[in-house]
C-alpha positions in Angstrom: 0.0 0.0 0.0 2.8 2.4 0.9 4.5 1.6 -2.4 1.4 2.5 -4.3 1.0 5.8 -2.5 4.7 6.6 -3.1 4.2 5.9 -6.9 1.2 8.1 -7.1 3.0 10.9 -5.3 6.0 10.5 -7.7 3.7 10.5 -10.7 1.9 13.7 -9.4 5.2 15.4 -8.8 6.5 14.6 -12.3 3.3 15.8 -13.8 3.3 19.0 -11.8 6.9 19.8 -12.7 6.3 19.0 -16.3 3.3 21.3 -16.5 5.0 24.0 -14.4 8.3 24.2 -16.2 7.0 23.1 -19.7 10.0 21.2 -20.9 8.2 20.3 -24.1 6.8 23.3 -26.0 3.9 21.7 -27.8 3.3 24.8 -29.9 6.8 24.5 -31.4 6.5 20.8 -31.9 3.2 21.1 -33.7 4.6 23.9 -35.9 7.6 21.8 -36.9 5.5 18.7 -37.6 2.9 20.5 -39.6 5.4 22.5 -41.6 7.1 19.2 -42.5 3.8 17.5 -43.4 2.9 20.5 -45.6 5.9 19.7 -47.8 4.8 16.1 -48.5 2.9 15.1 -51.6 -0.7 13.8 -51.2 0.5 10.3 -52.1 3.1 10.3 -49.3 0.5 11.7 -46.9 -1.9 8.8 -47.8 0.9 6.3 -47.2 1.7 8.0 -43.9 -2.0 7.7 -42.9 -2.1 4.0 -43.8 1.1 3.3 -41.9 -0.1 5.3 -38.9 -3.4 3.3 -38.9 -1.4 0.0 -39.1 0.9 1.1 -36.3 -2.1 1.9 -34.1 -3.7 -1.5 -34.8 -0.4 -3.3 -33.9 0.5 -1.2 -30.8 -3.0 -0.7 -29.3 -5.8 -3.0 -30.6 -3.8 -6.2 -31.0 -2.5 -6.2 -27.4 -5.9 -5.4 -26.1 -7.4 -8.3 -28.0 -4.7 -10.6 -26.4 -5.5 -9.2 -23.0 -9.2 -9.8 -23.5 -8.6 -13.4 -24.7 -6.4 -14.0 -21.6 -9.1 -12.6 -19.3 -11.8 -14.7 -20.9 -9.7 -17.8 -20.5 -8.8 -16.9 -16.9 -12.5 -16.3 -15.9 -13.9 -19.3 -17.8 -14.0 -21.4 -14.6 -15.9 -18.9 -12.6 -18.9 -20.7 -11.2 -21.3 -17.7 -11.1 -20.7 -16.8 -14.8 -24.0 -15.7 -16.5 -24.7 -14.1 -19.8 -26.1 -10.7 -20.4 -29.4 -12.3 -21.6 -29.7 -14.1 -18.2 -29.1 -10.9 -16.3 -31.8 -9.1 -18.3 -34.3 -12.0 -17.8 -33.5 -11.9 -14.1 -34.2 -8.1 -13.9 -37.3 -8.4 -16.0 -36.0 -6.2 -18.7 -36.0 -8.8 -21.5 
């Protein structure tokens, strides 16, 4: 418990210092990125969009699917497992 509180305080302190001292100037970063993107051709922008979408799928959605599969297998032996339809019948909403 003490370790969790310590981690929360460290995360708060890092967030506060980051916001207070603003080590990353997001305005300058956006200006640089958009000026570079403005120089690209529409074909390259389309390719960049497709690659970004593929990267998002690989880095976010695929691991989430693996976590969901793992959780479903882990909870398959739970003896009080009921479906949503059974819950609705029990409440009288179905």
